[in-house]
N, C-alpha and C positions, 0 to 999 in steps of 0.2 A: 504493500500500500504506500502510496505517495503521501507524505505529510509535509507541511510547512510550519515553521514556527517563527514568530516575530520576536526578536530579542529586544527587550526594553532598552532604550538608550537615553542619552541626555535630551533627546528631542521628543520624548513622550509628553503627554499633556501636563504631567506633574513636574517634569524637569525642564521643559522648554520655557524660557523667559519670553516676555512679551515682544522683545525686539526680534528674537529668532522667528517667532510666529509671523510677525509683521513682514519680515524679509521674505519668508516663504510665501506669504499671501500675495506680495507684490509679484513674485515670479509666476505664481499660478494665474493671477489676473492678466498678466501679459500674454500667457499662453491661451487663456480663454478669449482674450481680445483678438488674437490671431485667427481663431476658429470662427468666432461669432461675426467678425467683420466680413468674412467671406461668405456668410449666408445672405448678406444684404448688399454688399458693395456693387454687385452687378444689377441690382433691381432697377436703378435709374438709368444705367448704361445699357441695359438689355435691348430696348427698342433699336438703339443705334447699332449695337453689335450685330444683331441678327439681320438688320437691314443691310449693313455693309457686307456681311458674309452670305447674304441671300439665303437665310435660314429661318424666316419667320414661322414656317410650318413646323420647325423643330425647336421653337422657342421654349416649349415646356421642358425639354431635356436639359437645357442649360441650368435650370434650377433643380429639376428632379434628380439629375445624375449625381449631383453633390450630396443631396439629402439621402438618396438611396444607398450610395456607397458608404456614407458615414453610419447609416442605420445598420447595415449588414455587419460591420466590424465592431460595433459597440459591445456586444456581449463577449466577443473575443478579447478585446482590450481589457475589459473588466476582470475576466477570469485569469488571463495571463499575468496581469499586474498583481493579483492576489497571490499567484504562485511564484513569480520571479521578482517582484518588487516594482514600485511605480516608476522610479527614475529611468532605468534603461528602456522601459517600454515607452515612456513619454518622449524621450529623445528620439526614438525610432519613429514615432508618430509625426513629430515635427519635421524630420528629414523627408518622409514620404510626402507630407503636405507641401513642402517647398519644391520637391521635384514636380509635383502636379502644377504648381504655380508657373514654373519655367515652361512647361508644355503649353499651358494656356496662353502665356505671353507670346509664344512663337507660333500659335495656331494660324494656319493659312486658310482654313475653311471651318465650317461649323462642326464637322466630325472631329477634327483635332481639338477644337475647343471643348467639346463634350468629353472627349477622352481625358483632357487635362483636368476637367472638373471631377471626373471619376477618381483620378489619382489624388486630388485634393481631398475628396471625401474619405478616401481610405486612410488618410492621415488625420483629417479633422475629426473623425469619429472618436479617436482616442483622446483628443485634446480636452474636450469638455468633461468627459467621464473621469479621466485621470486627475484633472484639477479638482473636481468635487470629491473624489475618493481620497486624495492626498490631504485635503483639509480635515476630512473625517478621521484620518490617521492620527492627528495631533491636537484636535480641538474637540472637547466634549460636546454632545448634542445640545445641552442646555445653553452653551455659549456659541454654538455654531449658527444659530439663527441670524445673528448680526452679520456673520461672514457670508452666509448664503444670500442674505439680502443684498450685500454689496456685489456678489457675483451676479445676481439678477440685474443689478444696476449696470454692470459691465455689458451685459447683453443689451440693455436699453440704450446705453451710450453708443455702442457699436452699431445698433440698429438705426440710430440717427446719423452717426458719423459715416456709416457705410454708404447709404444713399447720397449723402452730401459729397463724400469723397468720390464716389462713382460718377456723380454728375459733374463735379469740377474737373475730374480727369478726362471725361468724355468731351467736354467743351474746351479743354486746355491741351495738355500734352498727348492725350489719346487714351482710349479705354484699356489698352494693353498695360498701362502703368498700374492698373488695378491688380494685375498679377505681379509685375516686377516689384511693386511696393511691398509685397509680402517678404521679400528676401531680407531686408534690414530688420524688419520686425521679427522675422523668424530667427535671425542670428541673435537678437536680443533675448528672445524666449529661450533659446538654447543656453546662452550664457547665464541667464537667471536660474534656469533649472539646474545647471551644474553647480552654481555657487550657493544657492539657497535651499534646494530640495534635499534635505538631510533627514531621511525617514528611518524608522527601525529596520535593521537588516533582516532580510528574508533568507532563511537557511533551508536547504532540502537534505533530508537524510537519504532520499532516493530521487533520482532524476524524475521529475513529473512527466506523466504520460499525457500528451495533449489530445484533446477530443476533436481530431481532424474531421471525422465523419459528421459530428454534430455541427461543426463550422460549415461544412459543405451543404448540409441539408437546410440549415437556417438561411444561408445565402440564397439557395435555390428557391425556397418557399417565398422569401421576401421579394426576390426579383420577379417571380411569376405573378405575385399579387399586384405589384406595382405596374407591370406590363398590362395586366387586365384593365386597370383603371386608366392607364395612359392611352392605350390603343382602342379600348372599347368605345364604340359609337363614333369614333373619329377615323382612325386608320382602318379598322375593321368593324363590321356590324357587331352588335352585342351578342347576337346568336350565331355568329360565324364559327367555323370549326377552330380557327386560331384562338379566339377568346375562350371558347368552351374548353379547349385543350389546356390552355394556360390556367384556367380556373381549377380544373381537375388536378393539374400538376401541383398547384399551390396547396390544395387540401391534402393530397397524398404525401407530399414532402413534409408538411407540417405534422401529420400523424406519425410519419417515420422519425421525425426529429424528436418527438415526445418519447417514442419507444426507445430510441438510442440514448437519450438523456437519462432515462430510468436505470440504464445498465452501465453507463460510462463511469470510469474511475474518477475523472475530473471533468464533469459536465460543465459546459460553458453557461448553461442556464439550468441549475439544479431544480428538479421538480419540487424539492422541499421548500423553495421560496413560496410556492402557492399554498402552503399550509398556513401562511400568515394572513389573517383577514385584512389587515391594513395594507399589505402589499397588493392584494387583489383589488381592493377598492381604489387605491391611488393609481394603480395601473390602468383601470378602466377610465378613471377621470383624466389621466394623462393622455390616453389615446384620443378621447373626445376633444380635449383642449388642443392637442396637436393638430388634429384635422382642421379645426376652425381657425386656429392661430396662423398657421403657415399658409393655409388657403388664402387668407386675406393679406398676410404680410408680403407674400411673393409677388402679387399682381397689383396692389394698390398704387405703387409709384408709377407703373406703366399706365394705369388708368388716369391718374392725375395729369401726367404729361399729355396724353392724347386728348382728354376731354377739356381741360382748362387751357391748353396751349402754352403752358409755362415751360421753362427750360428744365433740364435734368437737375440742375442745382436747386432751383426753386421747388421742384417736386420733392426733393429731399428735405428741404426746410419745412414743407407743409406736413411732413411726417413727424415733426418734432412734438406736437401735442400728444400723439399716440405714445411715443417713447418717453415723453416727460411723465405721463401718467403711470407708465410701467415703472420707471426709475423711482419716482417718489414713493409709490405704494410698496415696491419691493423692499426698499430700505426701511421704511416705517414699520412694515409688518415684521421684518426680520428683527429689528430692535425690540419690538413689542414682545415677540416670542422669547427672546433672551431675557427680558426683564420679568415677564410673568410666568413663563413656562407653559402658556396656553397657546394652542395653534390651530385647533380644529375650525374655528369660525372663519378664518381668513380665506381658505380656498372655497368655502361654501358661498360666502358673499362674493368672492371673485367670479365664480361660475355664473351667478345671477347677473352681475354687472356686465360680464363679457357677452352673455346672451342679449342683453339690452342693447349693447353697442352694435351687435350684428344686425339687429332689427333696424336700428337707426341708419346704418350704412346701406342696407338693402333698399331703403326708401329714397335714396338720393337720385337726382336727375341732373342733366347737364346744366340746368338753370339754378341748382342749389348753390346758395352763397358759399364762398370759400371759407368764411369764418364758421359757418354752421357745420361744414364738412370736418373742420378741425376739431370742433366740439365732439362730434360723433366718434372720431378717431381717438380722442382723449378718453372717452368713456370706455372704449374697447381696450385701450392700454391699461387703464386702472384695473379692469377685471383680470388681465393676464398677470399683472404685477402682484396681485393678492394671492395668486394661485401657484405659479410655476415653481419657485424655489422652495416653498413650504412643503409641497408634495414630496420633493426629494428628501427633505429633512425627516419627514414622517417615515419614509422607507428606511433611511439610514439608522434611525432610532429603533427599528424593529429587529435588527440583526447585529451579531457580534462583529468586532473589528475585523476578524479574519474573513468575513464575507462582505465587507462594505463595498469593495470594488465590484464584485459579482452582482450584488443586489442593486447597487446604483446603476450599473450598466443595463441590467435586465429591465428595470423600471423605465429608464430613459430610452431603451430600445423601443418599447411600445409607444412612447410619446413620439419618437422619430418615425415609427411606422405610421402614426397618425399624421405627422408632418408630411411624409412622403405621399400618403394617400390624399391628403388635403391639396397639396400642390398638383398632384397628378390629376385628381378629379376636377379641380377648378381649371387647370390648364387644358385638359381634354375637352370639357364641356364648353369652356370659353372659346377655344379655337374653332370648334365645330359650329357653335352658334354664331360666332363672328363671321365665318366664311359664308354661312347661309344668309345672314342679314345683309352683308355687303353685296352678295350676288343678287339678292332680291331688289336692293335699292339702287345698286350702281353697276349692274351686270354689263351694261353697254358702254361704260365710261373708261374702262381700263383699270380702275381701282378695284373693281369687283371680281376680276379673274384672278387665277392663282398667282401669276407672275406679278400682278399689280399689288396684291395683298402682301406678298413677301418683301416688297420694297417700301412698305409704308413705315417710315420713321416719323417721330413727332415733328421734326422740322419740315418734312415733306407734306404731312397732313396740314400743318399750320399755314403752309404756302398755297394750299388749294383754294380755289374760289368757293364762296359760301354754298353754292349749289351742290358742291361735292363734299366739302369739309363737314358741313352740319350732318348730312346723312352718315358720314363715317364716324363722327364722335357719338352720334345717337346709337349707332350700331355697337360701339364699344361699351356704352352705358348699359344697353339692354342685354348684351351678351354676357356681361360680367356680374353686375351687382345683384340681380335677383338670385343668383346662385347662393349668396351668403344667407339668404333667408332659410334655406334648407339646412344650414348649420345650427340654427337656433335650438332645435330639439337635442342636438349633441351637448350643448351647454346645459340643457335641462337634465339630461342623463347624468352628467358630471355632478351637478348639484345634488341630485337624489342619492347617488351612491356615496357621496362624501358625508351625508347625514349619518351614515352607519359606521364611520371611522371611529375606532376606539382611541380615545385620547390618553395614551400611555405616558407616564412620567418621563421627561427627557433625562437621559443619562447625564450624570455630572462628572464622569471620568471617561477616558478613552478606552481603557482596557477592561472595564467592568460594565457591560451593558445591563439594562434592566433584566432581572431574572425571567420575567414573563416573556420578554423578547427572545432571550436565549432559548427558552423552551420551545418557542414557536418555530425555530429553525430545524428542530428534529425532523428527520425524514420519516414519515409515517410508514410503518411496516406492520405485519400481523402481530409482532411481538411488542409493539410500542403503543402505549396508551397516551393519546394526545392530551388527556387531562391529568397526567401524572403530577403529583404534588411537586411544587417548585423547590422543595427541600431535599431533593435527591442528593446524595453525597457524591463528591467529586470522583471517588474511586469506582463509581458505577457507570462512568461515562467514558466513551472512547471517540476519537475523531473519525469522521467519515470523509470520503473524497470530496463531497460538496463543500466542505469547510464548516459544516455544522456538527451536531453531536448525535449519537445514537445510544439509547439506554439498553443495557444488557438485560 
């Protein structure tokens, strides 16, 4: 059996002084900034990029490719970092991400651009997860709320800075610098990781056996599911043999993955995780929030440019209210959790507010005042800020330190699945509806045919005469915004399931999680009683491959 032990060092929660934790946190925030910037930096530049590369019909994949690749590798990074340690795995993730940035910067066509985004995602999937897990290694859950709040703020700031930076680069030195600019930031992240990331050393008595079959199965199942949502109703009819085959493949691969994980020595997603009620409930909520959040986040800057006629930079500025709401509520809720130890109410309220924001956004029209649009976006951002980081904290508080990476990655995986599905669904339906509407309204003008649609950049649309421009922007409005109304029930589902979360006391030390949480990790077998008293003596427990415990 492969086992790992974390030797306490001077950098544990009890022995690490505030300065060391601060330096570590700075390094992790730089790493998170690198990943989160690249989820949004292309949003304002995207219309220009796909117009120049003649790939408007593949616009969805520029966003989806990054999210899909990062989603697939999240559980892998979580498990490997639990087995081998955070630092070497994080450095590898940064290197892969930077390699993808170089490919994207040199891309001569839309296919190479998408390939570069895939490489970026393969690295970026580890940056967020490992940053969150590393903080959990050194900061107790009770104190972690304020740190998680600031991590949420990093996401908010980068979501504002990303569109602004992308817009400025597009109008200035060129969109390729959105990729070249990652290199100095990546070098800074590597330096900070090497200098500040000093975590307990992981030792193996036996070389760990990797769950390669599980990795392959979850990658295949996730890819098949995303292809169904991306191609269905657009590239292929929903009832076509291609879509049906992909759907069946996704189900079969998912079932095979569960069967393999039950028998694997070091499963990348231990089935014991699902024995914890809070993990299950927050996972469902994360999935719902991910669909709604990234469905809106990925395409709103494009909508703003096309409909209002503003530049890419101004479109980024108009996203500030949304990210300002996210930033403020993320920090305030994190501070409140650390001060009071109470956390359940925040994601519940956040789900309600997010649903309200979606309703508001779906009702906008091309004549909606810009200030009112900003108010609607701010409401949506407030809902996200109250929910996102708190859900991660709930998961981490439910498992011992030895499983923090695996649990964090698994929970974030489902949120990213939601993000991938949200981007794919919105992109697929949006592209299909837009093509239909443009053909109906402008079929004979040149802008309504396929070649004309693929060359529609914001600048080109803004230069059109009103007789053509107004039907184009009306088509964009009618093709995109009504889709968000269908996401409102998802926010309602998140709200309902979060009502049943059990508010467990937040751990006050790193290496001693709450007893109830530790018990919940036990993998259920015929010999294990899930309601066994928490007073079981230590000599009756032995480690299992999942990183949890099994009672003899």
